[in-house]
C-alpha positions in Angstrom: 0.0 0.0 0.0 1.4 3.4 -0.9 2.8 5.3 2.0 1.4 8.6 3.3 4.0 11.2 4.1 4.0 13.9 6.7 5.6 16.5 4.4 5.8 19.0 7.3 8.5 16.9 8.9 10.8 17.2 5.9 11.2 20.9 6.4 11.6 20.8 10.2 15.3 19.9 10.9 14.7 19.6 14.6 11.9 17.1 14.2 13.8 15.2 11.6 16.8 14.8 13.9 14.6 13.7 16.7 12.9 11.1 14.5 16.2 9.8 13.2 17.1 8.0 16.4 19.2 5.4 14.6 21.3 8.2 12.9 20.5 6.9 9.4 20.8 10.3 7.7 24.3 10.9 9.2 25.3 7.4 8.2 24.1 7.8 4.6 26.0 11.1 4.5 29.2 9.2 5.2 29.2 7.7 1.7 32.2 9.8 0.6 34.1 8.9 3.8 33.4 5.2 3.0 35.0 5.6 -0.4 38.0 7.5 0.9 38.6 5.0 3.7 38.3 2.1 1.3 40.9 3.7 -1.0 43.2 4.1 2.1 42.7 0.4 3.0 43.5 -0.6 -0.6 46.7 1.5 -0.6 47.8 0.0 2.7 47.1 -3.5 1.4 49.1 -2.7 -1.8 46.1 -3.7 -3.9 47.4 -2.3 -7.1 50.7 -4.1 -6.8 49.1 -7.4 -5.8 46.7 -7.2 -8.8 49.5 -6.4 -11.3 48.9 -9.8 -12.9 48.1 -8.9 -16.5 44.7 -9.4 -18.0 42.7 -12.1 -16.0 40.9 -14.9 -17.7 37.8 -13.7 -16.0 36.6 -11.4 -13.3 34.0 -13.1 -11.1 31.7 -10.8 -9.1 30.0 -12.7 -6.3 26.5 -11.8 -5.3 25.5 -12.2 -1.7 22.4 -11.0 0.3 22.2 -7.3 1.0 23.8 -4.4 -1.0 26.3 -6.9 -2.5 23.7 -7.6 -5.2 23.5 -4.0 -6.1 27.2 -3.6 -6.1 27.8 -6.6 -8.3 25.2 -5.6 -10.8 26.4 -2.0 -11.1 30.0 -3.1 -11.5 28.9 -5.5 -14.2 27.0 -2.7 -16.0 30.0 -0.4 -15.8 32.5 -3.1 -17.0 30.7 -5.4 -19.4 30.3 -3.1 -22.5 34.1 -2.6 -23.1 35.9 -4.9 -20.7 38.8 -6.8 -22.3 38.1 -9.8 -20.1 34.9 -11.7 -19.4 32.9 -10.5 -16.4 30.8 -13.1 -14.6 28.2 -12.4 -12.0 27.5 -15.4 -9.8 25.7 -16.3 -6.6 28.7 -18.5 -5.6 32.2 -19.1 -6.7 31.9 -21.2 -9.8 33.4 -24.7 -10.0 35.7 -23.7 -12.9 37.6 -21.1 -11.0 41.3 -21.2 -11.4 44.7 -19.5 -11.1 44.0 -17.1 -13.9 40.8 -15.7 -12.5 40.1 -12.9 -10.1 37.2 -13.1 -7.6 35.6 -10.0 -6.0 33.1 -10.2 -3.3 31.4 -7.6 -1.0 29.6 -8.7 2.1 28.5 -7.2 5.5 27.9 -10.7 6.9 31.1 -12.0 8.4 29.3 -15.3 9.2 28.2 -16.1 5.6 29.5 -19.7 5.5 28.5 -20.3 1.9 30.7 -17.3 0.8 33.5 -18.5 3.2 33.5 -21.9 1.6 33.6 -20.4 -1.9 36.4 -18.0 -1.0 38.4 -20.8 0.6 38.0 -22.9 -2.6 39.0 -20.0 -4.9 42.1 -19.3 -2.8 43.0 -23.0 -2.7 42.7 -23.2 -6.5 45.0 -20.2 -6.9 42.6 -17.6 -7.9 43.2 -14.0 -6.8 40.5 -13.0 -4.3 39.6 -9.4 -3.3 37.2 -9.5 -0.4 35.4 -6.4 0.9 34.2 -7.6 4.3 34.6 -7.2 8.1 37.7 -8.6 9.6 36.0 -11.3 11.7 34.1 -14.6 11.4 34.4 -17.4 8.8 34.5 -15.1 5.8 37.7 -13.3 6.9 39.2 -16.6 8.0 38.6 -18.2 4.6 41.2 -16.0 2.9 44.0 -17.4 5.2 46.3 -14.7 4.0 45.9 -15.8 0.3 44.0 -12.8 -0.9 43.4 -9.1 -0.3 40.8 -8.1 2.3 39.5 -4.5 2.3 38.2 -4.0 5.9 35.7 -1.3 6.6 36.9 1.6 8.6 33.8 3.7 8.6 31.0 1.9 10.5 27.5 2.3 9.0 24.4 0.1 9.0 24.8 -2.8 6.5 22.0 -1.3 4.2 24.2 1.8 3.7 27.6 0.1 2.7 26.9 0.5 -1.1 29.5 3.2 -1.5 32.2 1.1 0.2 31.4 -1.9 -1.9 31.3 0.2 -5.1 34.7 1.8 -4.2 36.3 -1.6 -3.5 35.0 -3.0 -6.8 36.2 0.1 -8.8 39.6 0.0 -7.2 39.9 -3.7 -8.1 38.9 -3.1 -11.7 41.3 -0.1 -11.9 44.2 -2.2 -10.6 43.4 -4.9 -13.1 43.4 -2.4 -16.0 39.8 -3.2 -16.8 38.4 0.2 -16.0 39.5 3.8 -15.4 37.4 5.2 -12.6 38.1 8.4 -10.7 37.5 7.2 -7.1 38.6 10.4 -5.5 36.2 12.4 -7.6 33.5 9.9 -6.6 34.2 10.6 -3.0 34.1 14.4 -3.6 30.8 14.2 -5.4 29.3 12.0 -2.8 30.2 14.6 -0.2 28.6 17.2 -2.4 25.4 15.2 -2.7 25.3 14.6 1.0 25.6 18.4 1.5 22.8 19.0 -0.9 20.7 16.4 0.8 21.4 17.6 4.4 18.4 17.7 6.7 18.8 21.4 7.2 18.1 22.2 3.5 14.5 22.9 2.5 12.7 20.5 0.2 12.9 22.9 -2.8 16.7 23.0 -2.6 17.2 19.4 -1.4 17.2 16.8 -4.2 16.7 13.9 -1.8 13.8 15.4 0.0 12.3 16.5 -3.4 12.7 12.9 -4.6 11.0 11.6 -1.4 8.0 13.9 -2.1 7.8 12.7 -5.6 7.6 9.1 -4.4 5.2 9.6 -1.5 1.7 8.1 -1.8 2.7 6.5 -5.1 3.9 3.1 -6.3 7.3 3.9 -7.9 8.1 2.6 -11.3 11.8 3.0 -11.6 12.7 2.4 -15.3 16.3 2.7 -16.5 17.1 4.1 -19.9 20.5 2.4 -19.9 22.0 -0.6 -18.2 23.9 1.4 -15.6 20.7 3.2 -14.7 18.8 -0.1 -14.4 21.5 -1.3 -11.9 21.1 1.9 -9.9 17.4 1.5 -10.0 17.8 -2.0 -8.5 19.7 -0.4 -5.6 17.1 2.3 -5.3 14.4 -0.4 -4.9 16.5 -2.1 -2.3 16.9 1.2 -0.3 13.1 2.0 -0.6 12.3 -1.4 0.7 14.9 -1.2 3.5 14.0 2.2 4.9 10.5 3.1 3.7 8.7 -0.2 3.3 8.0 0.7 -0.3 7.8 -1.9 -3.1 9.1 -0.5 -6.4 8.9 -1.9 -9.9 12.4 -2.0 -11.5 12.9 -2.5 -15.2 14.8 -1.6 -18.3 12.6 1.0 -20.0 12.4 -1.0 -23.2 11.3 -4.1 -21.3 8.8 -2.1 -19.3 7.2 -0.9 -22.5 6.4 -4.5 -23.5 4.2 -4.9 -20.5 1.1 -3.4 -22.1 -1.3 -3.2 -19.1 1.3 -1.6 -16.8 2.5 0.7 -19.6 -1.1 1.9 -20.1 -1.7 2.4 -16.4 1.6 4.2 -16.0 0.8 6.5 -19.0 -2.5 7.4 -17.5 -1.4 7.9 -13.9 2.1 9.3 -14.0 1.1 13.0 -13.9 0.8 15.2 -10.9 -1.9 14.7 -8.3 -4.8 17.1 -8.0 -4.0 18.9 -4.7 -7.8 19.3 -4.0 -8.5 15.6 -4.5 -10.0 13.6 -1.5 -8.3 10.2 -1.3 -11.3 8.9 0.7 -13.7 9.4 -2.2 -11.6 9.8 -5.4 -10.7 6.1 -5.6 -9.6 6.4 -9.2 -6.7 8.7 -8.3 -3.4 8.0 -10.1 -1.2 5.8 -7.9 1.9 5.3 -10.0 5.0 7.4 -10.2 7.2 6.7 -13.3 10.8 7.9 -12.9 13.1 7.4 -15.9 16.7 7.0 -14.7 19.6 7.9 -17.0 23.3 7.7 -16.4 24.7 7.6 -19.9 25.2 10.9 -21.6 25.7 12.0 -25.2 23.5 12.1 -28.4 22.2 8.5 -28.2 21.3 8.9 -24.5 19.6 12.3 -25.2 17.6 10.7 -28.0 16.5 7.8 -25.7 15.4 10.3 -23.0 13.4 12.3 -25.6 11.6 9.3 -27.0 10.8 8.0 -23.5 9.5 11.4 -22.3 7.3 11.6 -25.4 5.9 8.2 -24.8 5.3 8.9 -21.1 4.8 12.6 -20.9 4.0 12.6 -17.2 7.1 10.7 -16.2 9.9 12.3 -14.3 13.5 12.1 -15.5 16.4 11.7 -13.1 19.7 12.2 -14.9 22.7 13.1 -12.8 24.7 14.1 -15.9 22.5 17.2 -16.0 23.8 18.3 -12.5 27.3 17.0 -11.8 30.7 16.6 -13.4 32.0 13.1 -13.4 32.3 9.8 -15.3 29.6 7.1 -15.3 30.8 5.5 -12.0 30.6 8.9 -10.3 27.1 9.6 -11.7 25.9 6.2 -10.8 27.3 6.5 -7.2 25.7 10.0 -6.7 22.3 8.7 -8.0 22.4 5.7 -5.7 23.1 8.0 -2.7 20.3 10.3 -3.6 17.9 7.4 -3.5 19.3 6.2 -0.2 18.7 9.6 1.3 15.3 9.8 -0.2 14.4 6.4 1.1 15.5 7.4 4.6 13.5 10.7 4.5 10.5 8.8 3.2 10.8 6.3 6.0 11.2 8.9 8.7 8.3 11.0 7.4 6.0 7.9 7.3 7.3 6.6 10.7 8.5 3.4 8.9 12.0 3.7 10.1 14.2 5.8 12.4 14.6 3.9 15.6 15.1 0.4 14.4 18.8 0.1 15.0 22.0 1.8 16.1 25.6 2.1 14.8 28.7 3.3 16.4 29.8 6.5 14.6 33.4 6.9 13.4 35.7 8.5 15.9 36.7 12.1 15.2 
């Protein structure tokens, strides 16, 4: 059922801070710090030197529960189109793993015994393993000194470690020569996005609050116009479910257009609500919100946006390339953070989240 948002809360910083007893907004705003700390850990572990192996036979991205799935799918979307080596996304370490392969895994569960068994097998067969995980439990022990572990230094709730996982994956791909991503710029732009999304900024000047308002009382249809945007949309759906209790439809735009009934419903209900409508009597009110996500830029991307906007004239377009400077990994990271913040705001303003947990903030 669509959520009902107390929009007065969003522009009351004192009430927001009081509602956010778990410190989720502060934790989300530490995305840039997560990226920087991961880069520092990678430098300390000499990741670049240890991955100076030449082109791998394959890069295997392991998907585990939590944000790991979003991380792996985004990394795949960033790498696959022009990667000189095959990129494989798998739920577990595949049986064919060998000494010429590189395995990357991100997890926040140090007791994931299935992952631990797979990492141990990959290391035993000579594969190079990069593990983004806490330094405890069976998962950390499975490396047995035979791989590179990137240990978190900035503690945040597990639902908000996407930035750390993305940074670890980008640093791995950079070291292997499979991608050129500006991780420092990513950290800077995440800091800027966190500042724009600060709870003290009014909704009209706060993109995360504005996004939360657009999603309130609607069923979000998050349709990506390019593969990277689809991957970000998948993480947005995860964040909305984690913090706001909102179920979102995630799809590639072209695939979405093949679902005729949903396409017709979206086309008829994706406009703005009548502010004078009474939800108790106007049962035929629109209840979908179509957001078209775009990360790619350039003439082809612009043409795709134009065509989609013409087909769904009431849909909103979320395209970070219109606002920030940065390559596709940077734009994807910023868009993911915006949805995380929006999901937290939506959860706070609907009393869905706020006091469900606690984390220890990083020391000053």
